[in-house]
C-alpha positions in Angstrom: -6.4 5.2 -2.3 -8.8 5.2 0.7 -8.0 7.2 3.8 -8.2 5.3 7.1 -11.8 6.3 8.0 -13.3 5.1 4.7 -11.9 1.5 4.8 -14.5 0.0 7.2 -17.3 1.5 5.2 -16.0 0.3 1.9 -15.6 -3.2 3.4 -19.2 -3.1 4.8 -20.5 -2.1 1.4 -18.5 -4.8 -0.3 -16.6 -2.3 -2.4 -13.0 -3.6 -1.8 -11.5 -7.1 -1.8 -9.5 -8.7 0.9 -5.9 -8.5 -0.4 -4.0 -11.7 -1.3 -0.7 -10.7 0.2 1.1 -13.6 -1.5 0.7 -11.4 -4.7 2.4 -8.5 -2.9 5.7 -10.0 -1.7 7.3 -6.5 -1.5 4.9 -5.6 1.3 6.3 -6.2 4.8 3.9 -6.0 7.7 6.8 -6.2 10.2 8.4 -3.0 8.9 5.2 -1.0 9.1 4.5 1.3 12.0 1.4 -0.2 13.6 0.3 3.2 15.0 -0.5 4.3 11.4 -1.5 1.1 9.7 -4.0 -0.9 11.9 -7.1 0.3 10.0 -6.1 -1.5 6.9 -7.0 -4.8 8.7 -10.5 -5.9 9.6 -11.2 -9.1 11.6 -7.7 -10.2 11.0 -7.9 -9.8 7.2 -6.0 -7.2 5.2 -8.1 -5.0 2.9 -5.6 -2.1 2.3 -1.9 -1.5 2.7 -0.5 1.9 3.7 0.6 4.5 1.3 1.6 7.3 3.7 0.4 9.2 6.7 0.2 12.8 7.8 -1.5 15.4 9.8 -3.9 18.3 9.4 -2.7 21.6 10.8 -2.5 25.2 9.5 -0.1 27.1 7.4 0.7 30.7 8.4 2.5 33.4 6.4 4.6 34.8 9.2 5.7 37.8 7.1 2.1 39.0 7.0 0.8 37.8 10.4 2.6 38.8 13.6 0.4 36.7 16.0 1.9 33.4 17.0 -0.7 30.7 16.5 -0.5 27.5 18.5 -4.0 26.1 18.6 -7.2 25.8 16.6 -8.7 28.2 19.0 -6.1 30.7 17.9 -6.8 29.9 14.2 -10.5 30.8 14.4 -9.8 33.9 16.4 -7.1 35.2 14.1 -9.2 34.5 11.0 -11.7 37.0 12.4 -9.1 39.7 13.4 -5.6 40.0 12.0 -6.2 37.7 9.1 -9.6 39.1 8.3 -10.3 38.4 4.6 -7.2 36.3 4.3 -8.0 33.0 5.9 -9.1 29.7 4.3 -10.8 26.5 5.5 -11.1 23.2 3.7 -14.1 22.5 1.5 -14.3 19.2 3.4 -16.6 18.7 6.4 -14.3 16.2 8.2 -11.5 18.7 8.8 -13.4 22.0 8.8 -16.1 20.9 11.3 -13.6 18.7 13.2 -11.1 21.6 13.7 -14.0 23.9 14.7 -15.1 21.3 17.3 -11.5 21.0 18.6 -11.2 24.8 19.0 -14.3 24.7 21.2 -12.8 21.9 23.4 -14.8 19.0 21.8 -13.6 15.9 20.1 -12.6 16.0 16.4 -15.1 13.2 15.6 -18.0 14.4 17.6 -21.5 13.9 16.2 -23.3 15.1 19.3 -26.1 17.5 18.2 -25.4 20.1 20.9 -21.6 20.2 20.1 -22.3 20.4 16.3 -24.6 23.3 17.0 -21.8 25.2 18.7 -19.4 24.4 15.8 -22.0 25.6 13.3 -22.4 28.8 15.3 -18.6 29.4 15.2 -18.3 28.6 11.5 -21.2 30.9 10.5 -19.6 33.7 12.6 -16.3 33.1 10.9 -17.5 32.8 7.3 -17.8 36.5 6.4 -14.1 36.9 7.4 -12.8 34.1 5.1 -11.0 34.5 1.8 -12.3 31.2 0.6 -13.7 27.7 1.4 -11.4 25.6 -0.7 -9.2 22.6 -0.3 -6.9 23.8 -3.1 -5.2 26.4 -1.0 -1.6 26.4 -2.2 -2.2 28.9 -5.1 -3.7 31.5 -2.8 -1.0 31.1 -0.1 1.8 31.3 -2.7 0.3 34.5 -4.2 -0.2 35.9 -0.7 -3.9 36.4 -1.4 -4.4 34.2 1.7 -2.2 34.4 4.8 -3.6 31.5 6.8 -5.2 28.2 5.9 -6.1 24.7 7.1 -3.4 22.5 5.6 -2.2 18.9 5.2 1.3 17.8 6.0 2.7 17.5 2.5 1.3 20.9 1.4 2.7 22.4 4.5 6.2 21.0 3.7 6.1 22.1 0.1 4.9 25.7 1.0 7.6 26.0 3.6 10.3 24.6 1.3 9.5 27.2 -1.4 8.5 30.1 0.9 10.2 29.7 4.3 8.1 32.5 5.8 5.1 30.0 5.6 5.1 27.9 8.8 3.1 24.8 9.5 1.6 24.2 12.9 -0.3 21.4 14.6 -2.9 22.5 17.1 -1.8 21.9 20.7 -5.6 21.5 21.4 -6.0 18.6 19.0 -6.8 17.9 15.4 -6.4 15.2 12.8 -3.8 12.5 12.1 -4.5 10.3 9.0 -3.2 7.4 6.9 -3.8 6.9 3.2 -3.9 3.4 1.8 -3.9 1.4 -1.4 -6.8 -1.0 -2.0 -8.2 -3.0 -4.9 -11.9 -2.5 -5.8 -14.0 -5.6 -5.9 -15.1 -4.9 -9.4 -11.7 -3.9 -10.8 -11.5 -5.1 -14.4 -7.9 -6.1 -14.3 -6.9 -7.3 -10.8 -3.7 -8.9 -12.0 -2.5 -5.5 -13.1 -3.7 -4.0 -9.8 -1.6 -6.5 -7.8 1.4 -5.9 -10.1 1.2 -2.1 -9.5 0.7 -2.6 -5.8 3.7 -4.8 -5.5 5.8 -2.3 -7.5 4.7 0.5 -5.1 5.5 -1.6 -2.1 9.1 -2.0 -3.2 11.0 0.5 -0.9 13.2 1.6 -3.8 10.1 2.7 -5.7 8.2 3.9 -2.7 11.0 6.3 -1.7 10.6 8.1 -5.1 6.9 8.6 -4.4 7.6 9.9 -1.0 10.2 12.4 -2.3 7.6 13.7 -4.8 4.6 13.6 -2.6 6.2 14.9 0.6 4.0 13.0 3.1 5.7 10.8 5.7 6.1 7.0 5.2 4.8 4.3 7.5 7.5 1.8 6.4 10.9 1.8 8.2 12.6 0.4 5.1 11.6 3.6 3.2 12.6 5.9 6.1 16.1 4.4 5.9 16.3 5.5 2.2 15.1 9.0 2.8 17.6 11.9 3.1 18.2 13.3 6.6 16.9 16.7 5.6 13.5 15.0 5.2 13.4 12.7 8.2 14.6 15.5 10.4 12.0 17.9 9.1 9.5 18.5 11.9 6.7 19.4 9.5 6.9 15.9 7.9 8.0 13.9 11.0 6.7 15.8 14.1 7.8 14.9 17.6 5.6 12.7 19.8 4.4 15.6 21.9 2.9 17.3 18.8 1.1 14.1 17.7 -0.3 13.0 21.1 -3.4 15.4 21.0 -4.4 14.3 17.5 -7.2 11.9 16.6 -7.7 9.6 13.6 -10.9 10.5 11.7 -13.8 8.1 12.4 -16.0 6.5 9.7 -19.1 7.8 11.4 -18.1 11.4 10.7 -18.6 10.8 6.9 -21.9 9.0 7.3 -23.5 11.2 9.9 -26.2 13.3 8.3 -25.9 16.0 11.0 -22.4 16.9 9.9 -23.2 16.8 6.2 -26.1 19.1 6.7 -24.0 21.4 8.9 -21.4 21.8 6.2 -24.1 22.5 3.6 -25.6 25.2 5.7 -22.2 26.7 6.4 -21.3 26.9 2.7 -24.7 28.3 1.7 -24.9 30.9 4.5 
C-alpha cells in the first residue's frame, strides 16, 4: 500500500509491476477523481490503483486549550506556550519537517539547505516542550495526556467521533494532502492471489466497508454514492475546496534527500 510519493521510486528501483488491469475488472478509471489518483500512472502505464486519500492536519482538545488554532504557525507557537508538555509531532520526517517548513512560510517539500536549517532551528526549540515524538498519537489524545497533535484525516475523524471536544484542523498556511494506493510487488510469490484480492477490493460494495472501517475518504465516485450522508458531509473527511487549496502532495525527493533524513535524526537525538 504505497503512498503517492513512494510510487515513482518503487518503479525506478523495479520493486513493483505494471498492473494488468484486465485482471482487475472491478477497477474503473473513469469513476476515479484524477486530482487524487494521477501518481499511480507513470509514462501512461498503471503501477498502482488508489485505496483512499486524506490530509495531514492537527487535532486539538478544545476542552483543554482555549486558543483557536488555524495554521501550522499557530501549532508550533501553542506547543511552546498553552500546550507546553502536551503537544505531539509525528515520528516521520515527511510531515514533521514539512509542517515546520510550512509554518515558516516555506514549501512542504523543500530540500533547500537554508530553509531546512530554519526548520531544524524551530524543531530543536520546540522539542523540550513536547509530550512525545510519536505517530501513534490516539492513545495519548484519548487519555488527555496530550492536548494537541499532528494528525491524519481518519484519526482526526475517529477522535472527533468518540470525543467531540477534539477538533481537526487543516493549516490555512499549507500542509499535506496524500493518496494511498494498492500495488503488486515484482517478486510477489502468488500474483494470481494478489490480483484476486485487488479485484475484490476494487468492487464498490466491498470498498465501502473498508472506508467505513478505516475512515479515510475515497477517490471513487461509485463508493461515495454508497456512503451514508453523515460521512460524506463530514468536513473532517471531505473538506471544502478552500481548505484543500493550500495543501501539497508529498514529493519523492523528500524521502530520498539525505539533508531531511539527517535533520530528523538530529531533532530526535537532541
